[in-house]
C-alpha positions in Angstrom: -3.0 0.4 -2.1 -1.4 3.9 -0.1 2.2 3.4 1.3 4.3 6.1 3.0 7.4 6.9 2.1 10.3 7.5 4.9 13.1 8.9 3.7 15.6 11.8 3.5 17.6 11.8 0.0 15.2 14.5 -2.1 16.7 12.2 -4.7 16.0 8.8 -3.9 12.6 9.7 -2.5 11.6 11.5 -5.7 12.7 8.4 -8.0 11.1 5.9 -5.6 7.5 8.5 -5.0 7.3 8.3 -9.5 8.1 5.0 -9.3 5.4 3.4 -7.5 3.1 5.5 -8.4 3.1 3.9 -12.4 3.0 0.0 -10.3 -0.7 2.1 -9.3 0.4 2.7 -5.5 -0.8 5.8 -3.7 2.4 7.0 -2.3 3.2 10.1 0.6 6.7 10.7 1.3 8.2 12.4 4.5 11.1 12.9 5.2 12.2 13.2 8.7 11.5 11.1 11.9 9.1 13.4 13.6 7.0 14.2 9.8 6.4 10.4 10.3 5.6 10.1 13.7 3.3 12.6 13.1 1.6 10.9 10.3 1.8 7.4 11.4 -0.5 8.2 14.3 -3.0 9.8 12.4 -3.4 7.7 9.3 -3.4 4.5 7.7 -1.6 2.8 5.3 -1.4 -0.4 3.8 2.4 -0.1 4.4 5.6 1.8 5.5 9.1 2.0 3.6 11.1 3.3 5.7 14.9 4.5 5.9 16.9 4.4 8.7 19.3 6.9 8.7 16.5 10.2 9.7 17.1 13.3 10.4 15.4 13.7 13.4 13.3 16.6 12.3 11.0 19.6 15.0 10.6 18.1 18.3 11.8 14.7 17.7 14.5 14.1 20.4 16.8 11.3 20.5 19.5 11.3 18.4 20.3 10.7 14.1 21.7 7.5 14.6 18.2 6.4 15.9 16.0 7.3 13.8 14.4 5.0 11.5 14.5 2.5 14.6 13.2 4.8 16.3 10.1 4.7 14.6 9.4 1.1 14.3 9.7 1.2 18.1 6.8 3.3 18.6 5.2 2.1 15.4 5.2 -1.5 17.1 5.2 -0.1 20.8 1.1 0.9 20.4 0.6 -2.6 18.4 0.6 -1.0 15.1 0.8 -3.4 12.6 1.3 -1.6 9.8 3.4 -3.9 7.1 7.3 -2.1 7.4 9.7 -2.7 4.9 12.9 -1.1 6.2 15.1 0.1 2.8 18.8 1.2 4.2 22.4 1.6 3.1 23.1 -0.9 6.3 24.1 -4.0 5.1 25.7 -5.4 8.4 24.5 -8.1 10.2 24.2 -6.8 13.1 22.1 -3.9 11.8 19.4 -6.6 10.1 19.4 -7.9 12.9 18.2 -5.0 15.1 15.7 -4.0 11.9 14.6 -7.4 12.4 13.9 -7.7 15.9 12.6 -4.3 16.1 9.5 -4.8 14.1 10.6 -5.0 10.4 8.5 -7.1 8.2 11.2 -7.2 5.7 14.6 -5.7 5.2 16.4 -4.0 1.9 19.8 -3.4 1.7 20.1 -0.2 -1.3 20.5 0.1 -3.6 18.2 -2.5 -4.9 15.8 -2.7 -8.1 12.4 -1.3 -8.1 11.2 -4.6 -9.4 12.5 -6.7 -6.2 11.0 -4.0 -3.7 7.6 -4.6 -5.7 7.9 -8.3 -5.2 9.0 -8.0 -1.6 6.1 -5.5 -1.1 3.5 -8.1 -2.3 5.1 -10.5 0.1 4.6 -8.9 3.0 1.0 -7.2 2.0 0.2 -10.8 1.3 1.5 -12.6 4.4 0.0 -9.2 6.9 -4.1 -10.2 5.0 -3.4 -13.9 5.7 -3.4 -15.2 1.8 -1.3 -18.0 0.5 -2.1 -17.5 -2.9 -1.1 -14.2 -4.2 -4.0 -14.5 -7.1 -7.1 -13.0 -6.0 -9.9 -14.9 -7.6 -13.6 -14.2 -7.3 -16.9 -14.4 -9.6 -14.8 -15.7 -12.8 -12.7 -13.1 -12.0 -8.6 -13.6 -11.5 -6.5 -10.5 -10.4 -2.3 -11.5 -10.4 -0.6 -8.3 -8.4 2.7 -9.6 -9.5 2.5 -9.5 -13.3 -0.6 -6.9 -13.1 -2.8 -9.3 -15.1 -6.8 -9.1 -14.9 -8.9 -11.8 -16.7 -12.3 -12.8 -16.7 -13.5 -16.2 -17.6 -10.2 -16.6 -18.6 -9.7 -13.9 -21.6 -7.4 -10.8 -20.9 -8.9 -7.9 -19.6 -7.0 -4.4 -20.1 -7.2 -2.2 -17.5 -5.5 1.2 -16.0 -3.5 1.7 -13.0 -6.2 3.2 -11.5 -9.0 0.4 -12.5 -6.8 -2.2 -11.7 -5.7 -0.2 -8.0 -9.4 0.3 -7.4 -10.1 -3.8 -8.0 -8.1 -4.8 -5.9 -8.7 -2.7 -2.9 -12.4 -4.8 -3.6 -11.1 -8.5 -4.4 -8.8 -8.7 -1.6 -12.3 -8.1 0.8 -14.9 -9.8 -0.9 -18.0 -8.5 0.8 -16.5 -5.6 2.5 -18.0 -2.4 2.4 -15.6 -0.1 1.1 -16.4 3.2 0.7 -15.2 6.7 -1.6 -12.9 7.9 0.7 -11.4 4.5 1.4 -11.0 3.8 -2.3 -9.6 7.8 -3.2 -7.4 6.8 -0.2 -6.0 3.8 -2.3 -5.9 6.2 -5.6 -3.8 8.9 -4.7 -1.0 10.3 -2.7 -0.7 13.7 -1.2 -0.4 17.0 -3.2 -2.4 14.9 -6.3 -5.9 16.5 -7.1 -8.6 14.1 -6.2 -11.6 14.9 -9.5 -15.0 14.6 -7.7 -16.4 11.3 -9.3 -13.4 10.0 -9.9 -14.5 7.0 -8.0 -17.3 6.5 -9.7 -15.7 6.4 -13.2 -13.8 3.9 -12.5 -16.2 1.8 -11.2 -18.3 2.2 -14.2 -15.4 1.6 -16.6 -15.0 -1.4 -14.7 -18.4 -3.0 -15.1 -18.1 -2.3 -18.1 -15.2 -4.4 -18.6 -16.1 -7.2 -16.0 -19.5 -7.4 -16.0 -22.1 -5.5 -14.3 -23.6 -7.0 -11.9 -19.8 -7.7 -10.7 -19.0 -4.9 -8.1 -22.3 -4.1 -6.2 -23.1 -1.2 -4.4 -25.1 0.9 -1.3 -26.3 3.6 -2.6 -24.4 6.5 -0.9 -22.3 4.5 1.6 -20.2 2.2 -1.0 -19.0 -0.4 -3.3 -18.1 -4.6 -2.9 -17.0 -7.5 -4.3 -19.3 -10.9 -3.4 -22.1 -11.3 -1.0 -23.4 -7.8 -0.2 -22.1 -6.7 3.4 -24.7 -7.7 6.2 -26.4 -10.7 3.9 -25.1 -14.8 4.7 -25.0 -15.5 1.3 
């Protein structure tokens, strides 16, 4: 899962980015309105964590008070459905109402615990994906995003954080073909070195642990779980 963190406080930003990466998320981080607008206009994310009290940044216009709300309203005005969780110290009822009415999917007041943020993030992403159940299941393999546990025919399977991220991305869209670049987007944030064969290595390790046929591939195109893309199965 690739997230955009929009947070102007360096200490909070560095802490959140590091903690979320340990949870298996690829996290990109910007610190002002202008950077957030430019990034969201040109790149795709699975979710956004948005502070409200942002500086405008170069060429942003508006006021600091508008901050994150301006980013959120602009995102929704172009009918972009990317899930957004507001992270802010503004705890007044009026601020929460403004944030939710502007299009936020959830609103979390600072300070907060990482466990709660991750739980809210999983819930928002689950709703966005149209899933009622949190646990993913296919072909005898189950994956629980909350506990990060994977089983094969009821037997626990130990995965690394990035193996888990690749498997989750594929199981979220059974039958969909994901390219190497799409999977890399879910594994790496800005500034992280991408090894040229990383996805192939993780897929090989997953096949070894889950079964050689569990993950299919179309040579030179991408990977999938479930029926082959384009088949009637």
